[in-house]
C-alpha positions in Angstrom: -0.2 -0.4 -0.4 1.5 2.8 -0.9 2.4 5.8 2.3 -0.1 8.6 2.2 0.5 11.6 4.1 -1.3 12.5 6.6 -2.9 16.2 6.2 -3.4 16.3 10.3 0.2 15.4 12.1 -0.7 16.8 15.3 -3.5 17.9 17.5 -4.5 19.7 21.6 -7.9 19.5 21.7 -9.9 21.8 24.6 -6.7 22.8 27.3 -7.3 26.5 28.7 -6.1 29.5 27.8 -3.4 29.3 31.9 -1.4 27.0 30.6 0.2 29.6 28.4 1.6 31.3 31.3 1.9 28.9 33.6 3.8 26.3 31.7 5.1 28.4 28.4 7.8 25.5 28.2 6.0 22.7 27.6 3.2 24.6 25.2 6.3 26.3 23.3 7.7 22.7 22.7 4.3 21.4 21.3 3.9 23.8 19.1 5.7 26.6 18.3 7.0 27.0 15.0 3.7 24.8 13.7 1.7 25.6 11.3 -1.9 24.8 11.4 -5.6 25.7 12.4 -7.2 26.3 15.9 -10.3 27.0 18.0 -11.2 29.3 20.5 -14.2 28.2 23.0 -16.2 30.3 25.9 -16.6 27.4 27.8 -17.6 24.2 25.3 -18.9 26.9 22.7 -16.9 27.4 20.0 -15.6 31.3 19.7 -13.7 31.6 16.9 -11.9 30.2 14.2 -8.4 30.3 12.5 -5.1 30.1 10.7 -1.7 30.4 11.5 1.9 29.9 9.9 2.9 30.4 13.6 0.6 29.1 16.2 1.6 29.3 19.3 2.8 33.3 18.5 -0.9 33.3 17.1 -2.8 33.0 20.1 -0.7 35.1 22.3 -1.9 37.8 20.6 -5.3 36.7 21.2 -4.3 37.4 24.5 -4.6 40.6 24.1 -6.5 41.4 20.5 -10.2 42.1 19.7 -10.7 38.8 21.5 -9.1 39.1 25.0 -11.6 37.1 27.5 -14.2 36.2 25.3 -12.5 32.7 25.7 -10.7 30.3 27.4 -10.5 27.0 26.3 -8.2 26.6 22.8 -7.3 24.2 20.1 -4.8 23.1 17.8 -4.6 21.2 14.8 -1.2 21.0 13.8 -0.7 20.4 9.4 1.9 18.4 7.6 1.8 21.0 4.7 1.0 24.4 4.6 -1.6 24.3 2.0 -4.1 22.3 3.5 -4.9 25.3 5.9 -6.2 27.6 4.1 -9.5 24.8 2.7 -9.5 23.4 6.2 -10.2 26.3 7.8 -12.6 27.7 4.8 -14.5 24.2 5.9 -15.1 24.8 9.6 -16.7 28.3 9.0 -19.2 27.3 6.9 -19.7 24.4 8.9 -19.7 26.0 12.4 -20.2 29.8 12.0 -18.3 31.2 14.5 -19.4 33.9 16.5 -16.3 35.7 17.1 -15.6 35.2 12.8 -16.3 38.2 11.1 -15.7 36.6 7.7 -17.3 33.7 6.6 -15.3 30.9 4.6 -14.5 30.7 0.6 -14.2 27.2 -1.4 -12.8 29.5 -3.9 -11.5 25.3 -5.8 -14.4 23.8 -5.0 -17.4 23.6 -6.9 -20.9 24.8 -6.7 -22.9 21.5 -7.0 -26.4 23.4 -6.8 -26.3 24.8 -10.0 -25.2 21.4 -11.6 -28.4 19.9 -9.3 -30.4 22.8 -10.7 -29.4 22.0 -14.4 -29.9 18.4 -14.4 -33.4 18.8 -12.6 -34.2 20.9 -15.7 -33.0 18.9 -18.3 -35.1 16.3 -16.6 -37.9 18.4 -16.4 -37.5 19.2 -20.2 -37.0 15.5 -21.0 -40.8 14.6 -19.0 -42.3 18.3 -20.8 -41.5 17.5 -24.3 -42.8 13.1 -23.9 -45.8 14.5 -22.6 -46.2 17.1 -24.7 -45.3 15.9 -28.2 -45.7 17.4 -31.6 -43.4 20.4 -32.5 -42.0 20.0 -29.3 -40.9 17.2 -28.6 -39.6 17.6 -32.1 -37.4 20.9 -31.2 -36.0 18.7 -27.9 -35.1 16.3 -29.9 -33.4 17.9 -32.6 -31.7 20.3 -28.8 -30.4 17.6 -27.6 -28.9 15.4 -31.8 -27.3 18.7 -31.8 -25.4 19.0 -28.3 -24.7 15.2 -29.0 -22.5 16.2 -32.3 -20.8 18.0 -30.5 -19.5 16.0 -28.2 -18.4 13.5 -31.1 -16.6 16.2 -33.5 -14.2 16.7 -30.0 -14.2 13.0 -29.7 -12.5 12.5 -33.4 -10.2 15.3 -32.5 -7.9 14.3 -29.9 -6.7 10.2 -29.2 -5.9 10.5 -25.9 -6.7 12.0 -22.3 -5.7 15.6 -21.8 -4.8 17.6 -18.8 -6.7 21.0 -18.9 -6.4 24.5 -17.5 -8.4 27.1 -17.4 -7.7 30.8 -15.5 -9.9 33.8 -14.6 -8.0 36.6 -13.2 -6.2 34.5 -9.8 -7.2 31.4 -9.9 -6.8 28.2 -11.8 -8.9 26.1 -12.9 -8.2 21.7 -13.5 -9.6 19.4 -15.6 -9.6 16.9 -18.4 -10.8 16.0 -21.0 -11.7 12.5 -21.8 -11.4 10.9 -25.1 -14.6 9.9 -25.5 -15.0 14.0 -25.9 -16.3 14.9 -22.2 -15.0 17.0 -20.2 -14.4 15.9 -16.8 -14.5 19.1 -14.2 -14.9 18.1 -9.7 -16.7 15.2 -9.3 -19.2 15.8 -13.0 -19.2 14.9 -16.7 -19.8 17.8 -19.1 -20.6 16.5 -22.9 -19.6 20.3 -24.4 -16.5 22.8 -23.2 -18.5 25.4 -22.5 -20.8 23.9 -20.0 -18.1 22.3 -17.8 -16.3 26.2 -17.9 -20.1 28.0 -17.1 -20.5 25.3 -14.5 -16.9 26.3 -13.3 -16.2 29.6 -13.0 -20.6 30.1 -12.3 -21.6 32.4 -15.2 -21.9 31.8 -19.2 -18.5 31.6 -20.7 -17.2 30.5 -23.9 -15.2 26.7 -23.2 -12.9 26.7 -26.3 -10.9 29.5 -25.4 -11.0 28.8 -21.3 -9.7 25.8 -21.2 -6.0 24.9 -22.4 -4.3 22.4 -23.3 -1.1 21.5 -23.2 1.3 21.6 -26.3 3.5 18.8 -27.0 6.3 20.6 -28.7 6.3 23.3 -26.7 4.9 22.7 -23.8 3.5 25.5 -23.9 -0.8 25.9 -22.7 -2.7 27.1 -25.8 -6.5 27.3 -26.4 -9.1 24.4 -26.4 -10.4 26.1 -30.0 -6.3 25.4 -31.3 -7.6 21.7 -31.9 -10.7 22.9 -34.2 -8.0 23.6 -36.8 
């Protein structure tokens, strides 16, 4: 079995703030210089969640800043790799919604499945309505689905293997994969067209042929997906 690096390598839960004063050497040895997530409590009630590159320094700061007196216990969760801590903090903020945090957690790289759920429900509803109404409405619906299938087939004919895709919007990078059958996987979903995948990723309508980029085998440059059409 392959070795997996854990996200967390140590934790200390709901200890009194007084250990910072009465046992500074002990607590310093345990957490000084370590990065991770911390939580402040008033008794058993969660008050605040944060992240820090130096857990001990940050918790000592909260003994004198605007949070002073609002908490009396703390927990720390030491992370193995610093890139995890922002996502972990955001997740905790969204779930727990602590009273002391002014900002809610933002899941910038996570795909919001609610939009896809809505689209899937709309597609099912459209199929059902077309079947019930029949006639010209059913004909137009079948033609629309056929056009989408044709776009998927066209993309399938342009590739011979699976490719990684990248897309950028402002400072954010989006990652997807172009599958050999012409579909695009982004997050937990598979899309029939580049535009559908890109629009779902960024949350608004965008041209997927321009948004997604594919890596050139020779130059290693990232080129717009539309270059496959040439």
